[in-house]
C-alpha positions as CSV (number, residue, x, y, z in Angstrom):
1,X,-20.3,25.9,-24.2
2,X,-19.1,29.3,-25.1
3,X,-19.4,32.6,-22.6
4,X,-21.8,33.6,-24.8
5,X,-24.1,30.8,-24.1
6,X,-23.4,30.6,-20.2
7,X,-24.5,34.4,-20.2
8,X,-27.6,34.0,-22.2
9,X,-28.5,30.7,-20.2
10,X,-27.7,32.8,-17.0
11,X,-30.3,35.7,-18.3
12,X,-33.0,33.8,-19.5
13,X,-32.8,32.0,-15.6
14,X,-32.1,35.1,-14.1
15,X,-35.5,34.9,-11.8
16,X,-35.1,31.6,-10.8
17,X,-31.4,31.9,-9.6
18,X,-32.1,35.1,-7.9
19,X,-34.8,35.2,-6.1
20,X,-35.3,31.5,-4.7
21,X,-31.6,32.5,-2.8
22,X,-33.6,35.4,-1.4
23,X,-36.9,33.3,-0.4
24,X,-34.5,30.7,1.0
25,X,-32.9,33.6,3.0
26,X,-35.4,35.4,4.0
27,X,-36.9,32.0,5.6
28,X,-33.6,31.0,7.4
29,X,-33.9,34.2,9.0
30,X,-37.5,33.8,10.3
31,X,-36.4,30.5,11.2
32,X,-33.5,31.3,13.7
33,X,-35.0,34.1,15.3
34,X,-35.3,31.5,18.5
35,X,-31.9,29.8,17.7
36,X,-30.9,28.9,21.6
37,X,-27.6,30.8,22.6
38,X,-24.1,28.5,22.9
39,X,-22.1,28.7,25.5
40,X,-17.9,27.1,25.0
41,X,-15.3,26.1,27.5
42,X,-12.0,24.7,26.5
43,X,-8.5,23.1,28.7
44,X,-5.6,22.8,27.5
45,X,-3.7,19.5,28.4
46,X,0.4,18.5,27.7
47,X,0.2,15.3,26.3
48,X,3.7,14.6,26.2
49,X,3.4,11.6,24.1
50,X,6.9,12.1,22.0
51,X,9.1,11.9,24.9
52,X,6.9,8.3,26.0
53,X,9.7,6.0,27.0
54,X,9.6,2.2,25.4
55,X,10.9,-0.6,27.6
56,X,12.7,-2.1,25.0
57,X,14.4,0.9,23.5
58,X,16.8,2.3,26.4
59,X,14.2,5.3,27.7
60,X,13.8,6.8,23.6
61,X,11.8,6.3,21.5
62,X,12.7,7.4,17.5
63,X,9.6,10.3,16.5
64,X,9.1,11.2,13.0
65,X,5.3,12.8,11.6
66,X,3.5,9.6,11.2
67,X,4.3,8.2,14.6
68,X,3.1,11.0,16.5
69,X,0.3,12.0,14.6
70,X,-0.3,8.1,15.3
71,X,-0.1,9.4,19.0
72,X,-2.3,12.2,19.0
73,X,-4.7,10.3,16.9
74,X,-4.8,8.0,19.5
75,X,-4.6,10.3,22.1
76,X,-8.1,11.8,20.3
77,X,-9.9,8.3,20.0
78,X,-9.6,7.9,23.7
79,X,-11.0,11.6,25.1
80,X,-13.9,10.8,22.8
81,X,-14.3,7.1,23.9
82,X,-17.9,5.7,25.0
83,X,-16.0,4.7,28.2
84,X,-14.6,8.2,29.0
85,X,-17.9,10.1,27.9
86,X,-20.1,8.0,29.9
87,X,-17.9,8.6,32.7
88,X,-18.4,12.4,32.5
89,X,-21.8,11.9,32.0
90,X,-23.0,9.8,35.1
91,X,-20.5,12.1,36.9
92,X,-22.2,15.3,35.6
93,X,-25.8,13.3,36.4
94,X,-24.3,12.7,40.3
95,X,-23.7,16.3,40.7
96,X,-26.9,17.8,39.7
97,X,-28.6,15.2,41.8
98,X,-26.8,15.8,44.6
99,X,-27.7,19.5,44.5
100,X,-29.6,19.9,47.7
101,X,-31.3,23.2,45.4
102,X,-30.8,24.7,41.6
103,X,-27.6,26.4,41.6
104,X,-27.2,28.8,38.5
105,X,-23.3,28.6,38.2
106,X,-24.2,24.4,38.1
107,X,-27.1,24.7,35.9
108,X,-29.9,26.5,35.2
109,X,-33.5,26.2,36.4
110,X,-35.0,25.3,33.1
111,X,-32.3,22.3,32.8
112,X,-32.8,21.3,36.6
113,X,-36.8,21.1,36.4
114,X,-36.2,19.3,32.7
115,X,-34.0,16.7,34.8
116,X,-36.8,16.0,37.8
117,X,-39.1,15.6,34.8
118,X,-36.9,12.2,33.2
119,X,-36.1,11.2,36.6
120,X,-39.6,9.8,39.3
121,X,-39.4,11.2,42.8
122,X,-38.7,7.8,44.3
123,X,-35.8,6.9,42.5
124,X,-34.4,10.3,43.3
125,X,-34.5,10.0,46.6
126,X,-33.3,6.7,46.2
127,X,-29.7,7.5,44.4
128,X,-29.4,10.9,46.0
129,X,-27.5,11.7,48.5
130,X,-27.1,15.7,49.2
131,X,-24.0,17.2,48.9
132,X,-22.0,13.9,48.4
133,X,-21.1,13.5,45.0
134,X,-19.1,10.2,45.1
135,X,-22.0,7.9,47.0
136,X,-24.7,9.7,44.3
137,X,-22.2,8.5,41.7
138,X,-22.0,4.9,43.5
139,X,-26.2,4.9,43.7
140,X,-26.4,5.6,40.1
141,X,-23.5,3.1,38.2
142,X,-25.6,0.4,40.4
143,X,-28.7,1.4,39.5
144,X,-27.8,1.3,35.7
145,X,-26.3,-2.0,36.0
146,X,-28.8,-3.6,37.7
147,X,-32.0,-2.5,35.9
148,X,-31.4,-2.4,31.5
149,X,-34.6,-0.1,31.5
150,X,-33.7,2.7,33.9
151,X,-34.3,6.3,33.3
152,X,-30.4,6.6,33.6
153,X,-30.3,4.5,30.6
154,X,-32.7,6.6,28.6
155,X,-30.8,9.6,29.8
156,X,-27.3,8.3,28.5
157,X,-28.8,7.7,25.3
158,X,-31.3,10.6,24.4
159,X,-30.9,13.7,26.1
160,X,-29.9,17.0,25.7
161,X,-27.0,17.5,28.3
162,X,-26.3,13.6,29.0
163,X,-26.4,11.8,26.5
164,X,-23.5,10.3,25.1
165,X,-23.9,10.9,21.2
166,X,-24.8,14.6,21.9
167,X,-21.9,14.9,24.1
168,X,-19.5,13.4,21.2
169,X,-21.1,15.8,18.8
170,X,-20.3,19.0,21.1
171,X,-16.8,18.0,21.7
172,X,-14.3,19.4,19.8
173,X,-10.1,17.9,20.1
174,X,-7.6,19.1,18.4
175,X,-3.7,19.2,18.4
176,X,-2.4,23.0,19.0
177,X,0.0,23.2,15.8
178,X,2.7,21.0,16.1
179,X,3.4,20.8,19.9
180,X,2.2,18.5,22.7
181,X,-0.7,20.4,23.5
182,X,-4.2,19.2,23.0
183,X,-6.8,21.3,22.8
184,X,-10.6,19.7,24.3
185,X,-13.5,22.1,23.8
186,X,-17.2,21.7,24.7
187,X,-20.3,24.1,23.6
188,X,-23.3,23.9,25.5
189,X,-26.5,25.6,25.7
190,X,-26.4,26.4,29.5
191,X,-22.9,27.6,30.8
192,X,-22.6,25.8,34.4
193,X,-23.1,22.4,32.2
194,X,-21.0,23.4,29.5
195,X,-18.1,23.9,32.2
196,X,-18.6,21.1,34.2
197,X,-19.0,18.7,31.5
198,X,-15.6,19.3,30.1
199,X,-14.0,19.3,33.6
200,X,-15.4,15.8,34.3
201,X,-14.1,14.9,30.8
202,X,-10.7,16.3,31.0
203,X,-10.2,14.9,34.4
204,X,-12.1,11.1,33.3
205,X,-9.5,11.3,30.3
206,X,-6.6,11.7,32.3
207,X,-7.3,9.1,34.7
208,X,-8.4,6.7,32.2
209,X,-5.0,7.3,30.1
210,X,-2.6,7.0,33.5
211,X,-4.6,3.5,34.5
212,X,-4.2,2.9,30.7
213,X,-0.6,3.5,31.0
214,X,0.0,1.5,34.2
215,X,-1.6,-1.6,32.8
216,X,0.2,-1.7,30.1
217,X,3.7,-1.1,32.1
218,X,2.5,-3.9,34.5
219,X,1.4,-6.7,31.6
220,X,5.0,-5.4,30.2
221,X,6.8,-6.4,33.2
222,X,4.5,-9.9,33.5
223,X,5.5,-10.4,30.0
224,X,9.4,-9.9,30.6
225,X,9.4,-11.9,33.8
226,X,8.0,-14.5,32.3
227,X,10.6,-14.3,29.4
228,X,13.8,-14.3,31.8
229,X,12.5,-17.1,33.1
230,X,12.3,-19.1,30.1
231,X,16.0,-17.5,28.8
232,X,17.5,-18.4,32.0
233,X,16.5,-21.8,32.0
234,X,17.5,-21.9,28.2
235,X,20.9,-20.7,29.4
236,X,21.3,-22.9,32.0
237,X,20.7,-25.7,29.6
238,X,23.2,-24.7,26.9
239,X,25.9,-24.2,29.8
240,X,24.9,-27.7,30.9
241,X,25.5,-29.3,27.3
242,X,28.8,-26.8,27.2
243,X,30.0,-28.3,29.8
244,X,29.0,-32.0,29.9
245,X,30.3,-32.3,26.4
246,X,33.9,-30.7,27.4
247,X,33.8,-33.6,30.3
248,X,32.8,-36.2,28.2
249,X,35.6,-35.3,25.8
250,X,38.1,-34.5,28.4
251,X,38.8,-31.0,27.1
252,X,40.2,-28.4,29.1
253,X,41.3,-26.1,26.9
254,X,40.3,-26.7,23.1
255,X,42.3,-24.5,21.4
256,X,45.6,-25.3,24.0
257,X,45.6,-28.8,23.5
258,X,44.3,-28.8,19.6
259,X,47.3,-26.1,19.4
260,X,49.5,-28.8,21.6
261,X,48.9,-31.7,19.4
262,X,49.7,-29.6,16.3
263,X,53.5,-29.0,17.9
264,X,53.8,-32.5,19.2
265,X,52.3,-33.5,15.5
266,X,55.1,-31.4,13.9
267,X,58.0,-32.7,16.3
268,X,57.1,-36.2,15.8
269,X,57.6,-35.9,12.0
270,X,60.9,-33.7,12.9
271,X,62.5,-36.0,14.9
272,X,61.2,-39.3,12.6
273,X,62.8,-37.6,9.8
274,X,65.9,-37.0,11.6
275,X,66.0,-41.2,12.6
276,X,65.3,-42.0,9.3
277,X,68.6,-39.9,8.2
278,X,70.1,-41.0,11.0
279,X,69.3,-45.1,10.1
280,X,70.1,-44.3,6.5
281,X,73.8,-43.2,7.9
282,X,74.5,-46.1,10.1
283,X,73.1,-48.7,8.0
284,X,76.1,-47.7,5.4
285,X,78.3,-47.8,7.4
286,X,77.4,-50.9,8.6
287,X,77.2,-52.2,5.2
288,X,81.1,-51.0,4.7
289,X,82.2,-52.9,7.7
290,X,80.1,-56.0,6.4
291,X,81.9,-56.1,3.5
292,X,85.2,-56.4,5.3
293,X,84.0,-59.8,6.7
294,X,83.2,-61.2,3.1
295,X,86.8,-63.7,4.3
296,X,85.8,-64.8,7.4
297,X,84.8,-68.2,7.1
298,X,87.7,-69.1,5.3
299,X,89.7,-67.7,8.1
300,X,88.5,-69.5,9.9
301,X,89.2,-72.5,7.9
302,X,92.7,-71.1,8.1
303,X,92.7,-71.1,11.8
304,X,91.2,-74.7,11.9
305,X,94.0,-76.2,9.2
306,X,96.3,-74.7,10.7
307,X,95.0,-76.1,13.9
308,X,95.6,-79.5,12.5
309,X,99.0,-79.1,11.2
310,X,100.1,-78.0,14.7
311,X,98.5,-81.4,15.7
312,X,100.1,-83.2,13.5
313,X,103.4,-81.5,14.7
314,X,102.7,-82.4,17.8
315,X,102.0,-86.2,17.1
316,X,105.2,-86.3,14.8
317,X,107.5,-84.9,17.5
318,X,105.7,-87.3,20.0
319,X,106.5,-90.3,18.0
320,X,110.1,-88.8,17.1
321,X,110.9,-89.0,20.8
322,X,109.9,-92.4,21.1
323,X,111.6,-93.9,18.4
324,X,114.7,-91.7,19.8
325,X,114.6,-94.4,22.5
326,X,114.8,-97.1,20.0
327,X,117.7,-97.7,18.4
328,X,118.1,-98.1,14.1
329,X,115.1,-95.4,14.3
330,X,117.1,-92.7,12.6
331,X,115.5,-92.7,9.2
332,X,112.2,-93.1,10.4
333,X,113.0,-89.9,12.3
334,X,114.7,-88.4,9.6
335,X,111.5,-88.7,7.4
336,X,109.1,-87.1,10.9
337,X,111.4,-84.5,10.5
338,X,110.9,-83.5,7.5
339,X,107.7,-83.9,7.4
340,X,107.5,-81.7,10.4
341,X,109.9,-79.1,8.2
342,X,107.2,-79.9,5.3
343,X,104.1,-78.9,7.9
344,X,105.5,-76.1,9.6
345,X,106.0,-74.3,5.8
346,X,102.4,-75.0,5.4
347,X,101.7,-73.4,8.9
348,X,103.8,-70.7,7.2
349,X,101.6,-70.3,4.5
350,X,98.7,-70.3,6.6
351,X,99.7,-67.6,8.8
352,X,101.1,-65.2,6.0
353,X,97.2,-65.9,4.2
354,X,95.9,-65.6,8.0
355,X,97.6,-62.4,8.5
356,X,96.4,-61.1,5.6
357,X,93.0,-62.1,6.4
358,X,93.2,-60.6,10.0
359,X,94.1,-56.8,8.4
360,X,91.7,-55.0,6.6
361,X,92.8,-53.3,3.5
362,X,93.5,-49.7,5.3
363,X,95.7,-51.3,7.8
364,X,93.5,-52.0,10.3
365,X,92.9,-54.4,12.4
366,X,90.2,-57.2,11.9
367,X,89.3,-57.0,15.8
368,X,88.7,-53.2,16.0
369,X,86.6,-53.3,12.9
370,X,84.9,-56.0,14.5
371,X,84.3,-53.7,17.7
372,X,83.0,-51.0,15.0
373,X,80.5,-53.2,13.4
374,X,79.0,-54.6,17.0
375,X,78.9,-50.9,17.9
376,X,77.3,-49.6,14.3
377,X,75.1,-52.9,14.8
378,X,73.4,-52.0,18.4
379,X,73.2,-48.8,17.1
380,X,71.2,-49.7,13.8
381,X,69.2,-51.6,15.8
382,X,68.4,-49.3,18.4
383,X,67.2,-46.4,15.7
384,X,65.3,-49.5,13.7
385,X,63.2,-50.0,17.4
386,X,62.9,-45.8,17.7
387,X,61.5,-45.5,14.3
388,X,59.1,-48.4,14.9
389,X,58.3,-46.6,18.1
390,X,57.8,-43.1,16.5
391,X,55.7,-45.2,13.5
392,X,53.1,-46.2,16.6
393,X,53.2,-42.7,18.3
394,X,52.5,-40.7,14.9
395,X,49.7,-43.7,14.7
396,X,48.5,-42.4,18.1
397,X,48.7,-38.9,17.5
398,X,46.9,-39.0,14.6
399,X,44.1,-41.0,15.6
400,X,44.1,-38.6,18.4
401,X,43.7,-35.4,15.8
402,X,40.7,-37.4,13.9
403,X,39.4,-37.5,17.5
404,X,39.9,-34.5,18.3
405,X,39.2,-32.6,15.1
406,X,35.0,-32.9,15.0
407,X,35.0,-31.3,18.9
408,X,35.6,-27.8,17.8
409,X,32.8,-27.4,15.3
410,X,30.2,-29.0,17.8
411,X,32.2,-27.6,20.4
412,X,31.6,-24.2,18.3
413,X,27.8,-24.6,17.7
414,X,27.4,-25.1,22.2
415,X,29.3,-22.2,22.9
416,X,27.6,-20.3,20.3
417,X,24.3,-21.7,21.6
418,X,25.5,-20.2,25.0
419,X,26.2,-17.1,23.5
420,X,22.8,-16.4,21.9
421,X,21.1,-17.3,25.0
422,X,23.1,-14.8,27.0
423,X,22.8,-12.5,25.2
424,X,18.8,-12.9,24.8
425,X,19.0,-13.5,28.4
426,X,20.9,-9.7,29.1
427,X,18.4,-8.0,26.6
428,X,15.5,-9.2,28.5
429,X,17.0,-8.3,31.7
430,X,17.5,-5.0,30.4
431,X,14.0,-4.7,29.0
432,X,12.9,-5.4,32.6
433,X,14.6,-2.8,34.5
434,X,13.4,-0.5,32.1
435,X,9.8,-1.4,32.3
436,X,10.5,-1.0,36.3
437,X,12.1,2.5,35.7
438,X,9.1,3.8,33.2
439,X,6.8,2.2,36.2
440,X,8.5,4.2,39.0
441,X,8.1,7.0,36.2
442,X,4.2,6.6,36.3
443,X,4.0,6.3,40.1
444,X,6.3,9.6,40.5
445,X,4.5,11.6,38.2
446,X,1.7,11.7,35.2
447,X,2.9,12.4,32.0
448,X,-0.7,14.4,31.3
449,X,-1.1,18.1,33.0
450,X,-4.1,20.6,32.5
451,X,-2.0,23.7,31.4
452,X,-5.3,25.5,31.1
453,X,-8.2,24.7,33.2
454,X,-11.3,24.5,32.0
455,X,-12.8,28.0,32.5
456,X,-16.4,29.1,33.3
457,X,-18.2,30.4,30.2
458,X,-19.6,33.7,31.5
459,X,-20.2,35.2,27.6
460,X,-22.2,33.5,25.1
461,X,-20.8,33.0,21.6
462,X,-21.8,35.1,18.8
463,X,-24.4,34.0,16.9
464,X,-24.4,31.6,14.0
465,X,-28.1,33.4,12.5
466,X,-26.3,35.8,9.6
467,X,-24.1,33.0,9.0
468,X,-26.3,30.7,8.3
469,X,-28.9,32.9,6.6
470,X,-25.8,34.0,4.0
471,X,-24.7,30.1,3.8
472,X,-28.0,28.9,2.9
473,X,-28.6,31.8,0.2
474,X,-25.2,31.6,-0.9
475,X,-25.6,27.1,-0.8
476,X,-29.2,27.4,-2.7
477,X,-27.9,29.9,-5.1
478,X,-25.2,27.6,-6.4
479,X,-27.4,24.9,-6.4
480,X,-29.8,26.7,-8.6
481,X,-27.2,27.5,-10.7
482,X,-25.7,23.7,-11.2
483,X,-29.3,23.0,-11.8
484,X,-29.2,25.2,-14.7
485,X,-26.0,25.0,-15.7
486,X,-26.6,20.6,-15.7
487,X,-30.1,21.7,-18.0
488,X,-28.3,22.9,-20.2
489,X,-26.0,20.2,-20.5
490,X,-28.5,17.3,-20.4
491,X,-31.1,18.8,-22.9
492,X,-31.2,16.7,-25.6
493,X,-33.4,18.8,-27.9
494,X,-32.1,20.2,-31.0
495,X,-32.4,23.9,-30.0
496,X,-29.6,25.6,-32.6
497,X,-28.9,25.1,-36.1
498,X,-25.6,23.9,-35.6
499,X,-26.4,21.3,-33.2
500,X,-29.5,20.5,-36.4
501,X,-26.7,20.1,-38.7
502,X,-24.9,17.8,-36.7
503,X,-27.7,15.2,-35.8
504,X,-29.3,15.6,-39.0
505,X,-26.2,16.3,-41.4
506,X,-28.2,18.2,-43.4
507,X,-28.1,21.9,-44.1
508,X,-30.3,24.2,-42.1
509,X,-32.0,26.5,-44.6
510,X,-34.1,28.5,-41.7
511,X,-35.3,29.3,-38.3
512,X,-38.6,30.4,-36.7
513,X,-38.6,31.6,-33.3
514,X,-41.0,30.2,-30.8
515,X,-44.0,33.0,-30.9
516,X,-45.6,31.4,-27.7
517,X,-43.1,32.8,-26.0
518,X,-42.0,36.0,-27.5
519,X,-41.7,39.1,-26.0
520,X,-43.9,42.1,-26.4
521,X,-41.0,44.1,-27.1
522,X,-40.1,42.1,-30.5
523,X,-40.8,43.6,-33.9
524,X,-42.8,40.6,-35.3
525,X,-43.6,41.9,-38.6
526,X,-39.7,43.0,-39.3
527,X,-38.7,39.7,-37.6
528,X,-41.3,37.3,-39.5
529,X,-39.6,39.2,-42.8
530,X,-36.2,38.7,-41.6
531,X,-37.1,35.0,-41.4
532,X,-38.7,33.9,-44.3
533,X,-36.6,36.4,-46.6
534,X,-33.8,34.2,-45.0
535,X,-35.2,31.1,-45.8
536,X,-36.2,31.7,-49.5
537,X,-32.8,32.8,-50.1
538,X,-31.3,29.4,-48.9
539,X,-34.3,27.6,-51.1
540,X,-33.5,29.8,-54.2
541,X,-29.9,28.8,-54.6
542,X,-31.6,24.7,-55.5
543,X,-33.9,26.3,-58.1
544,X,-33.8,25.9,-62.0
545,X,-33.5,29.5,-63.5
546,X,-36.3,28.7,-65.6
547,X,-39.9,26.2,-65.5
548,X,-41.7,25.2,-62.3
549,X,-40.3,25.3,-58.8
550,X,-41.4,22.6,-56.8
551,X,-41.0,22.0,-53.0
552,X,-42.0,19.5,-50.9
553,X,-42.3,20.1,-46.9
554,X,-42.3,17.3,-44.7
555,X,-42.0,15.9,-40.7
556,X,-40.7,12.8,-39.1
557,X,-44.0,13.9,-36.4
558,X,-47.3,15.8,-36.1
559,X,-47.5,19.2,-35.1
560,X,-44.3,20.6,-36.2
561,X,-45.7,23.4,-38.0
562,X,-45.1,22.6,-41.5
563,X,-48.4,24.3,-42.4
564,X,-47.7,27.4,-40.2
565,X,-44.4,27.7,-42.2
566,X,-45.6,27.4,-45.6
567,X,-48.2,29.7,-45.0
568,X,-46.0,32.4,-44.1
569,X,-44.0,30.8,-47.5
570,X,-46.6,31.5,-49.3
571,X,-47.3,35.1,-48.2
572,X,-43.8,36.2,-49.2
573,X,-44.3,34.5,-52.7
574,X,-47.1,36.6,-53.2
575,X,-45.7,39.6,-52.0
576,X,-43.4,39.0,-54.7
577,X,-45.7,38.3,-57.2
578,X,-45.1,34.4,-57.7
579,X,-48.2,32.4,-59.0
580,X,-48.2,29.4,-56.6
581,X,-50.3,26.4,-55.5
582,X,-50.3,24.3,-51.9
583,X,-51.2,21.1,-52.3
584,X,-51.9,19.0,-49.4
585,X,-55.2,17.4,-47.9
586,X,-58.7,19.6,-47.2
587,X,-58.1,20.3,-43.4
588,X,-54.3,22.3,-44.1
589,X,-55.6,24.0,-47.3
590,X,-57.6,26.0,-45.1
591,X,-54.7,27.2,-43.5
592,X,-53.0,28.6,-46.1
593,X,-53.9,31.6,-47.9
594,X,-53.6,30.7,-51.2
595,X,-54.7,28.8,-54.5
596,X,-54.5,24.9,-53.4
597,X,-55.3,21.8,-54.4
598,X,-56.7,19.7,-52.2
599,X,-55.2,15.8,-52.3
600,X,-57.0,12.9,-51.9
601,X,-54.1,10.5,-50.1
602,X,-56.7,7.7,-49.8
603,X,-57.1,7.9,-53.7
604,X,-53.4,7.8,-54.6
605,X,-52.2,5.7,-51.8
606,X,-50.4,3.6,-54.7
607,X,-47.2,5.0,-55.1
608,X,-47.8,4.9,-58.4
609,X,-50.9,6.4,-58.8
610,X,-49.1,9.0,-57.2
611,X,-46.6,9.0,-59.9
612,X,-49.4,9.4,-62.1
613,X,-51.0,12.2,-60.4
614,X,-47.7,13.7,-60.4
615,X,-46.9,13.4,-64.2
616,X,-50.5,13.9,-64.7
617,X,-51.6,17.2,-63.0
618,X,-48.9,18.5,-61.0
619,X,-46.7,18.9,-64.2
620,X,-49.9,20.3,-66.0
621,X,-50.6,23.4,-63.6
622,X,-49.4,26.8,-64.6
623,X,-47.9,27.8,-61.4
624,X,-44.3,28.6,-61.2
625,X,-44.4,27.3,-57.6
626,X,-45.8,24.2,-56.0
627,X,-45.6,23.7,-52.1
628,X,-47.0,20.3,-51.2
629,X,-46.9,18.9,-48.0
630,X,-46.0,15.7,-47.6
631,X,-48.8,13.6,-45.1
632,X,-47.2,12.0,-42.2
633,X,-44.2,10.2,-42.5
634,X,-45.2,7.1,-39.8
635,X,-48.6,7.0,-41.4
636,X,-48.1,7.1,-45.5
637,X,-45.3,5.5,-47.3
638,X,-42.5,7.9,-49.0
639,X,-42.5,7.3,-52.9
640,X,-39.1,8.6,-53.6
641,X,-39.3,8.6,-57.4
642,X,-41.8,11.3,-56.9
643,X,-39.9,12.9,-54.3
644,X,-36.7,12.7,-56.7
645,X,-38.7,14.7,-59.3
646,X,-38.9,17.8,-57.2
647,X,-36.7,20.5,-57.0
648,X,-36.0,21.3,-52.7
649,X,-37.5,18.6,-49.9
650,X,-37.6,20.5,-47.1
651,X,-37.2,18.7,-43.2
652,X,-39.7,21.0,-41.2
653,X,-38.7,19.7,-37.2
654,X,-39.6,21.3,-34.1
655,X,-35.9,22.9,-32.5
656,X,-37.6,22.2,-29.0
657,X,-38.2,18.3,-28.7
658,X,-35.6,15.9,-28.5
659,X,-33.8,14.3,-31.9
660,X,-34.5,10.4,-31.3
661,X,-32.5,7.4,-32.5
662,X,-35.9,6.7,-34.3
663,X,-35.2,10.0,-35.9
664,X,-32.4,9.7,-36.8
665,X,-32.7,5.9,-38.4
666,X,-35.3,7.7,-40.6
667,X,-33.3,10.7,-41.4
668,X,-30.3,8.2,-42.4
669,X,-32.9,6.2,-45.1
670,X,-34.1,9.4,-46.6
671,X,-31.2,11.0,-47.0
672,X,-29.6,7.6,-48.8
673,X,-32.3,7.8,-51.1
674,X,-33.5,11.4,-52.0
675,X,-31.0,12.6,-54.8
676,X,-32.7,16.2,-54.6
677,X,-31.5,19.0,-52.3
678,X,-32.4,18.4,-48.6
679,X,-32.9,21.1,-46.5
680,X,-33.9,21.6,-42.9
681,X,-36.3,24.2,-41.3
682,X,-36.1,24.4,-37.5
683,X,-39.5,25.8,-36.1
684,X,-40.4,27.0,-32.3
685,X,-36.3,28.3,-31.7
686,X,-35.4,30.3,-28.9
687,X,-34.6,33.9,-29.6
688,X,-30.8,33.2,-28.5
689,X,-30.3,30.0,-30.5
690,X,-32.5,32.1,-33.5
691,X,-30.1,35.1,-33.5
692,X,-27.3,32.7,-34.4
693,X,-29.2,32.0,-37.7
694,X,-30.9,34.7,-38.6
695,X,-29.1,37.7,-36.8
696,X,-30.2,40.1,-33.9
697,X,-33.6,39.4,-33.1
698,X,-35.9,43.6,-33.6
699,X,-36.9,44.4,-30.5
700,X,-36.9,47.5,-28.0
701,X,-33.6,47.6,-26.0
702,X,-32.3,50.1,-23.7
703,X,-28.7,51.7,-24.8
704,X,-27.0,49.8,-21.8
705,X,-28.2,46.4,-22.8
706,X,-27.5,47.4,-26.6
707,X,-24.0,48.2,-25.6
708,X,-23.6,45.2,-23.7
709,X,-24.8,42.5,-26.4
710,X,-22.6,44.7,-29.0
711,X,-19.5,43.5,-26.4
712,X,-20.9,39.9,-26.2
713,X,-21.1,39.4,-30.1
């Protein structure tokens, strides 16, 4: 949509666009003559949500943008909650009913009389306690609880000043910039009601919020106390398990005991190694000494032999002594002495041999070596026994280590369990202490304070009457403008030549103005001449240089103006002194001012008869131009053989109608079958769209409008 089209569309609907908002503005002006005056009061509350302390965070809450906004949203919802508003509304009602008489500073006379009409006098006397708002409030609450259909319930639901929904609708809660201040505003048509309602709302909010925080704190303390008992029991159980484990396994200090076992095993290994080395040396020395005792048995044999020889010598000496007494025993005695001498020689030889066996090679006596062997033998046996003891002790140490080693993991597990339970216990204890601190803080001072008390509004707010008038006018104007623009985009009519070519895929030969809505300032004669000349010029491009020119006209629907446009074309051809003839039914021939030929559609309804009629009748006509209006395409079949013998086929269509899918289907079929030139002639076009085809419409214009039109062009 171009700027030119927008301006044309707005100019075309100028009366709707400008007059409708004016009428609406005038209507709003008169309807708002008796608007009630509004009074507004406000209060500023220091909420301090960003300094609120938690029970488990050490008294500090990390605040960010989203947390702060969330806290203020919570405060806003508390202010606008049904409980807060209902409490304030009931307090206001109690104040009004406790008055001994109407007071303008509390409520106006009209509001006081209106309240009395809603509450029966008997109920009023029952509930109202003069100058005692607290007692009156208690009576109202009891009546509301006991009677579901009480007038009080109606006031809370429907009344202008006491209705919960209407109070919420007039209540405004907002945060002052990014501070901890919350501004609460309330407006009403009565200054006293406005002031007292806001005062009661602020009071109810602060009391309710403080009670809620105290209740939260009490719940927090109860939670921590319960969790502290659980944590304490778990810690005691863990400590008892650790104590029992250490007692069962006789553990005084696992790490010191483990270190002692490790050192004892190391020292035992060193002692065992040392003993093995000593045992090895002692065994070697013992082997060396025992090698010296290899001839010990032979020495014993020599000693025994010497002893036997000595016994033999003693025996022979005794025989000599006995023979010496006798006479003549000298030879025997000589023999015995020789024998003794031989035995002594043997003893001497055995003694020498015994001497050799009784001394070592090194010259050491065998007795000394024997003492050394005995000492080494005793030492060797002692060392062997010591190694056996060491083996037994090593086995004991290894068994103790094997027994003690797995205890470390279990002990570590139990110690870790005690540590975790202890940390949990301390953490819960810390949270409980912080909860008590917060409780004392809430008891000492509330975090909500009224910075600005609600004020009594003595001056009414500025009237919004003109704002409503201007808003109504602008809103209506925008709505009408939107409807006008939507009507353009939602309009499915053909409208323009460009759109006609897009829909039909056919070139536009010309257009004709919708003369039913033509302005009196339009020069019709000049316009008709321009329109028909343009159409003729576009047709002439498809005429043969010599011979008869045959032009066929058809439409998809009735009443699209074929005969009307053919009449104007016939007049133009007559002005050019061309010989023409119009062919059509009897009714249409009466509307065209030229020579005509009535065609009986029933007699040539058969395509063969129609083609024969064409060849036998029309081709023999002496006229230069033959204008033939084909019957309605939906009532009579199309003879494409006949159409293809013409020079031009013209589709006449109403630019103001919608181009439907059935039109597109028919047009596609005709376009595929027609071989001759096929054009579109648009009828009943709007002036703005016609100018895009035919040029500027000749009409009377002011100089300003002419210059403005030139700028747009």
